[in-house]
C-alpha positions in Angstrom: -186.8 20.8 61.3 -188.8 21.8 58.2 -186.6 22.7 55.3 -186.7 26.2 53.8 -186.9 26.8 50.1 -186.3 30.3 48.7 -187.7 30.4 45.2 -187.4 33.5 42.9 -189.9 33.5 40.1 -190.4 36.3 37.5 -193.8 37.5 36.4 -193.6 35.8 33.0 -193.2 32.4 34.8 -196.0 33.3 37.2 -198.3 33.9 34.3 -197.8 30.4 33.0 -199.2 28.9 36.2 -197.2 25.6 36.4 -194.9 27.0 39.1 -197.9 27.3 41.5 -198.4 23.6 41.4 -194.7 23.0 42.0 -194.7 25.4 45.0 -197.8 23.6 46.4 -195.9 20.3 46.1 -193.1 21.7 48.2 -195.6 22.7 50.8 -197.2 19.2 50.7 -193.7 17.7 51.4 -193.6 19.7 54.6 -191.2 22.5 53.4 -191.4 26.2 54.3 -191.5 28.3 51.2 -190.4 31.9 50.7 -191.3 33.1 47.2 -189.7 36.2 45.7 -191.8 37.6 42.9 -190.3 39.6 40.1 -192.5 42.1 38.4 -191.4 43.2 35.0 -194.6 42.1 33.3 -196.8 43.3 36.1 -195.1 46.7 36.1 -195.7 47.1 32.4 -199.4 46.2 32.8 -199.8 48.6 35.7 -198.3 51.5 33.8 -200.5 50.7 30.8 -203.6 50.6 33.0 -202.9 54.1 34.4 -201.9 55.5 31.1 -198.4 56.5 32.3 -195.2 56.1 30.3 -192.7 53.9 32.0 -189.4 55.8 32.2 -186.1 54.2 31.2 -182.5 55.1 31.3 -180.0 54.1 28.7 -176.6 53.0 30.0 -173.3 53.6 28.3 -173.1 49.8 27.4 -176.4 50.1 25.5 -178.6 48.4 28.0 -181.8 50.0 29.1 -183.0 50.0 32.8 -186.1 51.1 34.5 -185.7 54.7 35.7 -186.9 55.0 39.4 -186.8 58.6 40.6 -188.7 59.2 43.9 -191.9 60.2 42.1 -192.1 56.8 40.4 -191.6 54.6 43.4 -195.3 54.9 44.5 -196.3 53.6 41.1 -193.8 50.8 41.3 -195.2 49.7 44.7 -198.7 49.9 43.2 -197.7 47.6 40.4 -196.6 44.9 42.8 -199.5 45.4 45.2 -202.3 45.7 42.6 -201.0 43.3 39.9 -198.2 40.9 40.8 -198.9 40.0 44.4 -202.7 39.5 44.0 -201.9 37.2 41.0 -199.6 35.2 43.2 -202.2 34.9 45.9 -204.9 33.8 43.5 -202.6 31.2 41.8 -201.5 29.6 45.0 -204.9 29.6 46.7 -206.3 27.6 43.8 -204.0 24.8 45.1 -205.2 25.2 48.7 -202.1 27.0 49.8 -202.3 29.9 52.4 -200.2 32.9 51.3 -198.9 36.1 52.9 -197.7 38.7 50.3 -196.0 42.1 50.7 -193.5 44.3 49.1 -190.3 43.8 51.2 -190.2 47.5 52.2 -193.5 47.1 54.2 -192.6 47.4 57.9 -188.9 47.1 57.1 -189.1 43.3 56.3 -186.0 44.0 54.2 -183.8 47.2 54.4 -181.3 48.2 51.8 -178.8 50.9 50.9 -178.9 53.1 47.8 -176.5 52.6 45.0 -174.1 55.3 43.9 -175.3 57.8 41.3 -175.8 56.1 38.0 -173.9 56.9 34.8 -176.3 57.1 31.8 -176.6 58.5 28.3 -179.0 61.3 27.7 -181.5 61.4 24.7 -179.0 63.7 23.0 -176.3 61.0 23.4 -174.3 62.8 26.0 -172.9 61.1 29.1 -174.8 62.1 32.3 -174.9 61.2 36.0 -178.3 60.4 37.4 -178.4 61.1 41.1 -182.1 60.5 42.0 -182.3 56.9 40.7 -183.9 54.9 43.6 -182.0 51.6 43.2 -180.1 49.8 45.8 -179.1 46.5 47.3 -180.6 44.6 50.2 -178.6 44.7 53.5 -180.8 43.8 56.5 -183.5 41.2 56.8 -186.0 41.1 59.7 -185.5 37.3 60.2 -187.6 37.2 63.4 -190.8 38.5 61.7 -190.2 36.5 58.5 -189.7 33.3 60.4 -192.9 33.9 62.3 -194.7 34.5 59.0 -193.1 31.3 57.5 -194.4 29.3 60.5 -197.9 30.7 60.0 -198.4 30.6 56.3 -197.7 27.9 53.7 -196.0 30.4 51.4 -194.6 33.9 52.2 -194.2 36.0 49.1 -192.1 39.1 49.0 -191.2 41.4 46.1 -189.1 44.6 45.6 -188.7 47.4 46.6 -187.0 47.4 50.0 -186.9 50.1 52.7 -184.1 52.7 52.5 -182.0 52.5 55.6 -181.4 56.2 55.4 -185.1 57.1 55.4 -185.6 58.0 51.7 -188.3 56.6 49.4 -188.2 52.8 48.9 -185.3 51.3 46.9 -185.9 49.2 43.8 -183.7 46.1 44.0 -183.1 43.2 41.7 -185.4 40.3 42.7 -182.8 37.6 42.2 -180.4 39.5 44.4 -183.2 39.9 47.0 -183.8 36.2 46.9 -180.1 35.5 47.5 -180.0 37.9 50.4 -183.1 36.3 52.0 -181.6 32.8 51.5 -178.4 33.8 53.3 -180.1 35.7 56.1 -182.7 33.0 56.8 -180.2 30.1 56.4 -182.3 28.5 53.7 -181.7 24.9 52.7 -182.4 25.4 49.0 -182.4 28.4 46.6 -184.0 28.2 43.2 -183.8 31.0 40.7 -186.4 30.1 38.1 -185.9 31.5 34.6 -187.3 31.3 31.1 -184.5 29.1 29.7 -183.2 25.7 30.6 -180.8 27.1 33.2 -177.8 29.0 32.0 -177.1 28.4 28.4 -173.5 28.3 27.1 -175.0 29.2 23.6 -178.0 31.4 23.8 -179.2 30.2 20.4 -179.1 26.5 21.6 -181.8 25.8 24.2 -180.1 22.4 24.9 -176.7 24.0 25.8 -177.3 24.1 29.6 -174.3 24.6 31.7 -174.9 21.8 34.3 -172.3 22.8 37.0 -170.5 26.0 37.9 -168.2 27.3 40.6 -167.9 30.9 41.5 -166.5 33.0 38.7 -167.1 30.4 36.0 -170.7 31.2 34.8 -170.4 34.9 34.1 -168.8 34.4 30.7 -172.1 32.8 29.5 -174.5 35.3 31.0 -175.9 38.2 29.1 -178.8 40.6 29.8 -181.0 39.7 32.8 -179.1 36.4 33.2 -176.1 38.4 34.5 -178.1 39.3 37.6 -179.1 35.7 38.2 -175.5 34.6 38.0 -174.6 37.4 40.4 -177.3 36.3 42.8 -176.3 32.7 42.6 -172.7 33.5 43.5 -173.8 35.8 46.3 -175.8 32.9 47.7 -172.7 30.8 47.9 -171.8 32.7 51.1 -174.7 30.7 52.7 -175.2 27.0 53.1 -178.1 26.5 50.7 -177.7 24.5 47.5 -178.2 26.9 44.7 -179.5 26.4 41.1 -180.8 28.4 38.2 -183.7 26.3 36.8 -186.0 26.4 33.9 -187.6 26.9 31.5 -190.3 28.3 33.9 -190.0 25.2 36.1 -188.0 23.6 38.9 -189.1 20.1 37.8 -186.8 19.3 34.9 -183.2 18.4 36.1 -182.0 18.8 32.5 -182.7 22.5 32.8 -180.7 23.1 35.9 -177.4 25.0 36.4 -176.1 24.1 39.8 -173.6 26.3 41.6 -171.1 24.7 44.0 -169.3 26.6 46.7 -166.2 24.5 47.0 -163.9 22.9 44.4 -162.8 19.4 45.1 -159.0 18.9 45.0 -159.2 16.0 42.6 -161.9 14.7 40.2 -162.4 11.5 42.1 -163.7 13.5 45.0 -166.4 15.3 43.0 -169.3 13.1 44.0 -168.5 13.3 47.7 -167.9 17.1 47.6 -171.2 17.8 45.8 -173.2 15.4 47.9 -172.1 17.1 51.1 -173.1 20.4 49.5 -176.7 19.4 49.1 -178.5 19.8 52.5 -180.5 16.7 53.5 -181.6 16.9 57.1 -184.0 14.1 58.0 -187.3 14.7 56.1 -185.5 16.8 53.5 -183.7 14.0 51.6 -185.4 14.5 48.2 -183.0 17.0 46.7 -180.0 14.9 47.5 -181.8 11.8 46.2 -182.6 13.6 42.9 -179.0 14.7 42.5 -177.7 11.2 43.0 -180.3 9.8 40.7 -178.9 12.1 38.0 -175.4 11.0 38.8 -176.4 7.3 38.5 -178.0 8.0 35.1 -174.7 9.6 33.9 -172.9 6.4 35.0 -175.4 4.1 33.2 -176.6 2.7 36.5 -180.3 1.6 36.9 -181.6 3.7 39.7 -184.9 5.0 41.0 -186.4 6.7 44.0 -188.8 4.3 45.8 -192.1 4.8 47.5 -190.7 6.1 50.7 -188.0 8.3 49.1 -185.0 5.9 49.2 -182.5 6.0 46.4 -182.2 2.5 45.0 -179.3 1.9 42.5 -178.7 -1.6 41.2 -176.4 -3.4 38.8 -177.0 -7.0 37.8 -180.0 -9.1 38.3 -178.6 -12.4 39.5 -179.5 -14.5 42.4 -176.4 -13.7 44.4 -177.3 -10.4 46.1 -175.1 -8.1 48.0 -176.7 -5.0 49.5 -174.8 -1.8 50.5 -177.1 0.2 52.7 -176.2 3.8 53.5 -178.4 6.7 54.4 -179.2 10.1 52.8 -180.2 12.1 55.8 -178.1 14.1 58.3 -178.8 15.6 61.7 -179.8 19.3 61.7 -177.7 22.4 61.4 -175.5 23.1 58.4 -172.7 25.4 57.5 -171.0 26.2 54.1 -169.0 23.2 52.8 -165.3 23.7 52.4 -162.2 21.7 51.4 -159.3 22.6 53.8 -155.9 20.9 54.1 -157.1 17.7 52.4 -160.3 17.5 54.4 -163.9 18.2 53.5 -165.7 20.1 56.2 -169.5 20.0 56.2 -172.6 18.4 57.8 -172.9 14.8 56.7 -169.3 14.4 55.5 -168.7 11.8 58.1 -172.2 10.6 59.0 -172.7 9.2 56.5 -172.3 10.7 53.0 -168.7 9.6 52.9 -169.9 6.0 53.2 -172.8 6.3 50.8 -170.7 8.0 48.1 -168.1 5.3 48.4 -170.8 2.7 47.9 -172.1 4.4 44.7 -168.6 4.8 43.3 -167.8 1.1 44.0 -171.2 0.2 42.4 -170.3 2.2 39.3 -166.9 0.5 38.9 -167.6 -3.1 40.0 -167.1 -6.0 37.6 -170.0 -8.3 38.5 -170.5 -12.0 37.6 -173.5 -12.9 35.5 -175.3 -14.4 38.5 -174.6 -11.3 40.8 -176.6 -8.4 41.9 -175.0 -5.4 43.7 -177.5 -2.9 45.1 -176.9 0.4 46.8 -179.7 2.0 48.8 -179.5 5.5 50.3 -182.2 5.3 52.9 -184.2 8.1 54.4 -184.8 9.0 58.1 -181.9 7.0 59.6 -181.2 9.8 62.0 -184.7 9.8 63.5 -186.6 7.2 65.3 -188.9 6.4 62.4 -186.2 4.7 60.3 -188.7 4.7 57.5 -186.2 4.0 54.8 -184.6 1.0 56.6 -188.0 -0.6 57.4 -188.9 -0.4 53.7 -185.5 -1.9 52.8 -186.1 -4.7 55.2 -189.5 -5.5 53.7 -188.7 -5.1 50.0 -185.0 -5.6 49.1 -183.9 -9.1 50.2 -180.2 -9.8 50.1 -177.7 -12.5 51.0 -175.3 -10.2 52.8 -175.3 -6.5 53.8 -172.7 -3.8 54.4 -174.1 -0.8 56.3 -172.6 2.5 55.4 -171.6 4.1 58.7 -168.3 5.7 59.7 -165.7 3.8 61.7 -162.7 4.8 59.7 -161.2 3.0 56.8 -159.2 0.6 59.0 -162.1 -0.6 61.2 -164.9 -3.0 60.7 -168.0 -2.7 62.8 -169.6 -6.1 63.7 -172.6 -4.8 65.5 -174.5 -2.1 67.4 -176.2 -1.6 70.7 -180.0 -1.6 70.5 -182.5 1.3 71.1 -185.1 1.3 73.9 -187.0 4.6 73.8 -189.7 5.7 76.2 -192.2 8.6 76.4 -193.0 9.4 80.0 -195.9 11.8 80.9 -196.4 13.0 84.5 -199.6 14.9 85.3 -200.6 16.8 88.5 -203.6 18.8 89.6 -203.2 22.5 88.9 -202.0 24.4 92.0 -199.5 27.0 93.3 -196.0 25.7 93.5 -195.7 27.3 97.0 -198.4 25.1 98.4 -197.6 22.7 101.3 -195.7 19.6 100.0 -196.5 20.7 96.4 -195.1 18.4 93.7 -195.0 19.9 90.3 -195.4 18.0 87.1 -191.7 18.4 86.3 -190.8 17.1 89.8 -192.9 14.0 89.2 -191.4 13.5 85.8 -187.8 13.7 87.1 -188.5 11.3 89.9 -190.1 8.8 87.5 -187.3 9.1 85.0 -184.7 8.2 87.6 -186.9 5.3 88.9 -187.1 4.0 85.3 -183.3 4.3 84.9 -182.6 2.4 88.0 -185.1 -0.4 87.1 -183.7 -0.8 83.5 -180.1 -0.8 84.6 -180.8 -3.6 87.0 -181.8 -5.7 84.0 -179.0 -4.4 81.7 -176.1 -2.9 83.6 -174.3 -2.0 80.4 -177.2 0.1 79.1 -176.5 3.8 78.4 -179.3 6.3 79.0 -180.0 9.9 78.3 -183.1 12.2 78.6 -183.3 13.7 75.1 -186.3 15.9 75.4 -188.5 17.5 78.1 -191.4 19.8 77.7 -194.2 21.2 80.0 -197.9 21.7 79.1 -199.7 23.8 81.7 -203.5 23.4 81.7 -206.5 24.8 83.6 -207.2 21.6 85.6 -203.9 19.9 85.4 -200.3 20.4 84.4 -198.3 17.9 82.4 -194.5 17.3 82.0 -193.4 15.0 79.2 -189.9 13.5 78.8 -188.3 11.2 76.3 -185.9 8.8 77.8 -183.5 7.0 75.5 -181.5 3.8 76.3 -178.8 2.2 74.3 -178.9 -1.5 75.2 -176.3 -4.2 74.5 -177.0 -6.8 71.9 -178.0 -9.6 74.3 -180.3 -7.4 76.5 -183.8 -8.9 77.1 -186.1 -6.2 75.7 -189.2 -7.9 77.2 -187.6 -7.7 80.6 -186.6 -4.1 80.1 -190.1 -3.2 78.9 -191.7 -4.9 82.0 -189.2 -3.1 84.3 -189.9 0.3 82.8 -193.7 0.0 82.6 -193.8 -1.1 86.3 -192.8 2.5 87.2 -196.1 3.9 85.9 -198.7 4.8 88.6 -201.1 7.5 89.6 -200.6 10.5 87.2 -197.7 8.8 85.4 -198.1 7.2 81.9 -195.2 5.4 80.1 -195.2 4.6 76.4 -192.6 2.5 74.6 -191.7 4.4 71.4 -189.1 2.1 70.2 -187.7 -1.3 71.3 -185.1 -2.4 68.7 -182.7 -5.0 69.9 -179.0 -4.7 69.4 -177.2 -6.9 66.9 -173.7 -8.3 66.6 -172.4 -10.8 64.2 -169.2 -12.8 64.8 -165.9 -12.7 62.9 -166.5 -16.1 61.2 -168.9 -15.0 58.5 -167.8 -15.0 54.9 -168.5 -11.2 54.8 -166.0 -10.5 57.6 -163.5 -12.8 55.9 -163.6 -11.0 52.6 -163.1 -7.7 54.4 -160.2 -9.2 56.4 -158.5 -10.2 53.1 -159.2 -6.8 51.6 -157.6 -5.1 54.6 -154.6 -7.4 54.3 -154.3 -6.6 50.6 -154.2 -2.9 51.5 -151.6 -3.5 54.2 -154.0 -2.8 57.0 -154.2 -4.6 60.4 -157.9 -4.0 61.0 -159.8 -3.4 64.2 -163.2 -5.0 64.9 -165.7 -3.1 67.0 -169.2 -3.3 68.4 -170.5 0.3 68.7 -172.8 1.7 71.3 -174.8 3.8 68.9 -177.4 2.3 66.6 -177.8 2.0 62.9 -180.1 0.6 60.2 -178.3 -2.8 60.8 -180.5 -3.1 63.9 -183.7 -2.6 61.9 -182.8 -5.2 59.3 -181.7 -7.6 62.0 -185.2 -7.6 63.5 -186.2 -10.1 60.8 -183.1 -10.9 58.8 -181.8 -13.4 61.3 -179.4 -15.4 59.2 -178.0 -12.7 56.9 -174.3 -11.7 57.5 -174.0 -8.0 58.2 -171.2 -5.6 58.9 -170.8 -1.8 58.9 -168.0 0.0 57.1 -167.2 3.5 56.1 -164.6 6.3 56.2 -164.5 9.1 58.7 -163.9 9.5 62.4 -167.2 8.6 64.1 -166.2 10.8 67.1 -167.1 13.7 64.8 -170.7 12.4 64.2 -173.3 15.1 65.0 -170.7 17.7 66.0 -169.9 21.0 64.4 -166.5 19.7 63.5 -167.6 17.2 61.0 -164.9 16.6 58.4 -163.6 13.8 56.3 -160.1 13.3 54.9 -159.7 12.6 51.2 -157.1 9.9 52.0 -159.5 8.1 54.4 -162.3 8.2 51.8 -160.1 6.8 49.1 -158.7 4.0 51.2 -162.2 3.0 52.3 -163.3 3.0 48.7 -160.4 0.7 47.7 -161.0 -1.7 50.6 -164.7 -1.9 49.9 -164.2 -2.5 46.2 -161.8 -5.3 46.9 -164.2 -6.9 49.5 -167.1 -6.7 47.1 -165.1 -8.4 44.4 -164.0 -11.1 46.8 -167.5 -11.7 48.0 -168.8 -12.3 44.5 -165.8 -14.6 43.8 -166.7 -16.9 46.7 -167.6 -20.4 45.6 -171.3 -21.4 45.8 -172.4 -22.3 49.3 -169.6 -20.5 51.1 -171.2 -17.1 51.5 -172.9 -17.3 55.0 
């Protein structure tokens, strides 16, 4: 799934141009981008160009706002369509980005409701009520059409105004609030409200006084003028699942200029990292925002950290020859929902699989007392949840270690000694085009299903403990032939002979049937006699735990490392109930996270305390 960024940019930022390159970089990373363009500067230019005074209203608090009676709305639309949106198109096309632009009212892409009559102050200083001011708030978003546009163009750019649900002239809306409404309606992954300062400043006279973190209701005390609407928009967006930030000045690229908004408050300070990490969406392929957040956290802790060539977070303390690697992963499976603490549990995608483990790793790294000859490294790998395992392969080839703990959930009182392997096939069945009512007709899906069952039978003869599932099927009708394509996944026990499985499966190919092996990663299981298991056993005992040892039928990055790291002790450990993996009930208990962190810290200390020559 491609992540969706909603980015609100004012015309002053658009004028500077740097934001266009940043948007193009998002596109290059594979993201869908919905840009919301503000138009204050463009509106002023348009009114000057047509020689028309721009009417304003003075409010009782002294603020001035643009006056939008019905006769002005056509000029407002013209300002966006003739000045702001063409400038957006030109700026992005210079970076080779395809763009669709429109005011949100066009075709009812966004519909709103009018605000109540506005209290104002007349030129004579008298209180008055303005009833024809065409201002409102967005209420409905045409998500079907916008998703179609987002799938067609690199960037879709909308601007105010929106259509009036009651049929009047268009309604002017605040662009930041429009961005928040779009973020929630389209279930965006990330919302960025770009401003001219370094985020929200606690002291407007000090450009370095950025408020780094805020929960709902905390930021308003620092906001004045236009910033009040940004804070309002950010807090409205907390109703969705996107991670939300006000960024600047005029950029998304400087983490020092970010004010992040968090939708849930952790019950205790030692749960802050876990709570915030779960609040940053990181579906496979979209790990960069989480990696960047964790990179900043490491810098605050004084930990040497970087993001490597493939996107892994690599955090290291010590540079000795005794190397212990804690390997977790950044990514989650798709579909998110707002993060929430409830009854001592953190609900949210990735809380169990496997941000709980990775955050425990980082917290242990920050607190560990290392010997002079020790090196403790934490890697948050990318793409563990998809077959590429890009992050783990890079770890295997670039970060050697003497022992490895994999960050996967099994509960704080269990130690995982190994995993089943993965044997994954792509099967394509092709038949000549013809009517399905023909005599003895066999459709492409018919042929595919038969072949899949034949492969299952053949593989299970070689490995009776193998588990199989068809995880994808699609059909491709053609003029001369029809094709049906299926992905067949096997989980195979550690001692399974993958060469024999491959031979058995490929023997089922024949006329019209092609079989391709997508992945053949053997299972791996270490024994209980390694020094790594022993230090965990002692740590369990210290915590009063009688541990359970398991070999799991899923797979993990342990299998990828084990393809070449034959003599390196490896276990997997992490908090959380693995039965909740990939479900919509993912949640992790604070108590389990804390206990796992304590056990892990003890095990790490014991491993580094082992005498020379006793670590295998």
